[in-house]
N, C-alpha and C positions, 0 to 999 in steps of 0.2 A: 610204206609211204608215211603213215601217221607219224612215224619217228621223224622223218624228214621236216614236215611241218610244225611239229611241236617245238622244234629249236629255234624257229623264227618268232621273234617276239613282235615286229611291226611288219606292215607292208613294205616300208622303206628296206628293211634289212632283206626280205626276200628279194626285193629288186636289185639290190646291191650285190647279193652273193650270185644271183643268176647270170650277171654279165650281159643283161639286155643293152640293146643299143638305143632304146627308147627312153626319152627324158620324162621321168614321173612328174616333173614340174608342168609339163605342157599338157600330156595326156595320160593320167594315173591309171586308167583303166586298160589302155592299150600297153602300157608298161607291165603292169601286173599280169595282164593275159600272156604276153610274151615270156615273162619271168617264170610263170608258173609251167608253161610248155617247155622252157629250157631246163628246168631243174626235173621235170618229169622224164623228158624223153632225150635230153642232150641236144636238142635242136631248138630252132627258132619258131616263129609263129606258124611256120608250115609244118611244124613237127620234124620227127627223125627222118621221115621219108623225102622231104623235100617237096616239089611239086611235080605233077605228072600230068600227062594227057587225059588219063581217065579220072583225076581228081577234078580237073577243069571240066570234062564232060559229064561229071556225077556219076561216073561209073565205080562206085565203091567197092563193088564185089570183086575187082580183079586185084589179085596180089601182086605187088609191084616191086618185088626184090631186085629186079634189073634197075630200076630206076634209083632205088635205095642204094644200092652198090655203086652207081656212077656218082652219087651225091655225096657219099662217104668216101674218104680217102683211105678207109681200112676196110676189113672184112666186116661186114653188117652183122653176122651173127656173133663174131667175137664183141663188137661194140655194143649191141643189145644185150648179150649174155652179161657183160661186165656192169652195164647200168642197173640190170634186173637183179644181179647179185648182190650190188651194194645199195640197194635202193633204200635201205634203212638209215644210211649215212646221208648227212647233208653234203650236197656238191657244192664245191667252191669254183670249179672250172672244169668245162667240158669242151674240147675242141674235136669234132668229128673228122674233120680233114686231116689234122695232125695226129689224130689217134691218141689223145691225152685226156685223162680223167684225173682230176684232183679233188679229193675229199677235203672237207673241213674237218677240225677235230671232233671226235666223237667219244663220248662217255656211256657206258650202259647205267641204267639206273641203279643197279646193284654194286656198282664200283665207280663213284663219282670222283675218287682220287686218282684214276689213270685215264688217260685219254690217247687216241690213236688216229692217224689219218693215213690216206693210202694215196699212192701216186700210180696210176696204171697207164702203161704205154702198150698201145696196140700198133703193130707196124705191119705192113703188107695185106694183100687182099685175100689171101689164102688162110683156111681155118687149119692152124696148126700151132703147135706149143711154142715154137720159135718165134712166133709173132706177136707174143703176150709176155709182159714183164710186169710185176707188182712190186713194188717198193713200199714198205709200211715204216712208220714212225710213230713211237710211243712215247709217253712221259708219264711220271709220277708227280703228284702234288706233295711236296714235302717243304716244310718250314716257309709256308706260304708263297712259293714258287713252283713253277713247272720245270722238272728236271728231266732231260732226255735220258733214255734208257736203251740198252741194247736189245734188238728184236732178233729172235731166233729165225732165221732164214727159212725154216721148214714151215713157219707159218705163211711166210708169202707165196710158198709152193702151194700150200693147201688152198691159199685164195685163188691162185692160179688155177689149180685143178677144178675148183667150183664154177668159175667163169668158163672154163673149157667145157665142162660137162653141161653147163647151161645152155653154151652156144651150139653144142651137139644137138642137144633136145630141140632147139629153136631150128635148126636146119632140117631135122627130120619132120617137125610140124610143118614146115613150110613146102615140103614135097607133095 
């Protein structure tokens, strides 16, 4: 998660990247709180689980996977698994109803002349391979411009497998 925040230079860039609906000119603290929550969880002020009766009544001990599944348009474990697997990358956009996660460009500290971004599509409420699709885009910095390069499709499959494994672990932990 440190990697995510280290890429943001200002509060305004964090707010802009998060897709928050709150106007930072009106209430900077509210916009910043919502932006941080969106970037960390893929959700809004209420977090990735949305709102629940147990949350209103203060019963935080209850695991509320059912409510999370209703609030998400996709499988909750695939969604959380994807976000946790790529938590080192800055998120450009995340739509839990549509099941789309788009990262911003990311470069490793050891190779600043290459950058990649991911588009992750999660479809369906069932935890299975067919409901997950990862597409990656990479570029090299050559002659003072970013040039797109071919991405080995096996790398996308490796990312998909990492997300699926994380989602399976999350499902087992919730049982």
